[in-house]
N, C-alpha and C positions, 0 to 999 in steps of 0.2 A: 864375453857380452852376450847375454841371455836374450834371445828373441819371444816376445810374446804376441800371442795371436790378435789381443785388444776386443777379447769375448766381453771382458768384464767391464771393459770402458763403455760399449754400444750397450750391453744390459742397463748400465746405470744410466745413459742418455734416454734409452726406451721408459724407464721408470721413472724419469724425471719428466716426460712429457707427457706421460698418462697420468700423474700426480697433477700437472698443471692445468690439462684438459678437464678432469673431473673438478678441479678447484674453480675451473670459469663458470664450467655447466652449474653449479650448485650457487655460486652468486647469482648467475642468470636466472636460475630458478628461485630462490629465496627474494630477487627483485621483483618478479613476476608475483608470485605469493604475495608480498607486501602492497603491490599494487591493486592486487584482487581482492585484499581486507579491506583497506583503504575504501575503496566502491560498496563492497557491503557493507561497511559500517556506515558511511554516509548514507545507503539507500534505508536502512534500519532507523537513524536518525532522521530522515524525511518521512517515514511511513510512521513514526510515532509522534513527531510532530503533527500530522496531519490526524492524527488519531487523536490528539489533545484537542484539536480545532472541533474535531465532532464532537467530542465530549462537553464541550463549552456550547454547541450547538444543541446536544442533546439536553444540556441543563435550561437553555432559554425555553424549548418544547416543554420540557416539564412544569414550568414555571407557569407558560402560558395555558397548557392544558389542567394544572390545578386550580387557573383562576375559572377557567370553563366551568369544571367540575362545581365548583362551588356557586358559580351562577346558574347551572343547571339544576343543582338540587330544588331548588325552590319553585321550580317548574311542576305542571301537573303531567308531562311526559318528560322526565328529565336524561333519559336516552337518547330520543329524538332531538331536545334541543342541545344537548352535548354537542353532540356531533353535526347539528347545524352552527354553531359555533366554531367548531374545528376548521370550518371552511374559512374561515378570517384568520387560518394562523398565518399564513403565507405573508398577510400585512404586517403583523405583529414582528415573526423571525424571517429576516430576508434568506433569497438563494434556496427556499423548500419550497416543496409542490403537495397539494392533497387533492387527494382522489378520492372519492366515494367508489368503494369496494360492491357492497351490497347494504341493505339497508341496516346493518348493526353493526358494519364496521368501516373503516376507512383509514387510509395508507398516506404516511409522509414520507416522502422521500427528499434525498439531499446528497451531496456531495463535495467533498473536500479535497484541493487539490495534494498529491505528494510529490510530485513533479509535473515539468510539462508534458510529459508523456503519460502519466498513470492517476488516476485520482480514485480516493477511496468514496465507495458508493453506500451510503447507508439507507436503508428503508426499514419502518416500523409501521405496525398495524395497530389501530387505534380504536379502542371499543368502552366502551361504559364499564366501570368497576362496578360490579354486582356488591361487592363486601367494601367492607373499611381497607383490608392490608391487601385487594386487589391494585395489580401498578396500571397505570394509564396506558401504557401501549407495551407492545411485545418486539423486539428489534430481530426482524425476519429474516434481515438480509445486512451485510456487512462485509463487502469485499473489496480487494484492490483489483483495479481494470485498465486496460490500455485506453486511453481516450485519442489515441493517434493511429493512423493507418499506418503497417509495417509495408515497407515497399522493397524486395529485394535487391540487390545489385546483380543484375543478370549481365554486365559488361564482361567482355573479353578480352583480355589483352594480349595480342598477335603482335610476334617480330614480323615487320615488313622491312624488309631491307631496301635500302635508297636506291 
């Protein structure tokens, strides 16, 4: 009878354990990647939903400003009358604010919620259009900002024997 050392059996067991370990690690990594992808997709969907709401608000603002231009063009001082009319835009379009920055311009600002912790802030600079093809406003800021304070977890879990 022939004696074998069992080296080939040990090598086969070691390789099998390595393959099982690497396969479990790859399954775990792919699961984590899937969860991260779903969170990123949800955040992107929320962002573009808020951007769509902001564009709807911009359309309402555009309609109101167009009406103010038509009303002010009949005045002796159309630029002044236009900016004075813009002060009442907060009554026409809800959840926006008007601020007169200087005699020739004003600022409209509003925000739409992305999540409960983030919002999309928009700021428009409004001025009298000098020519027919001039725009009624210029978007000076449109960015996602955090609306809640971040408090780090500074607690430490210590083992205290009984």
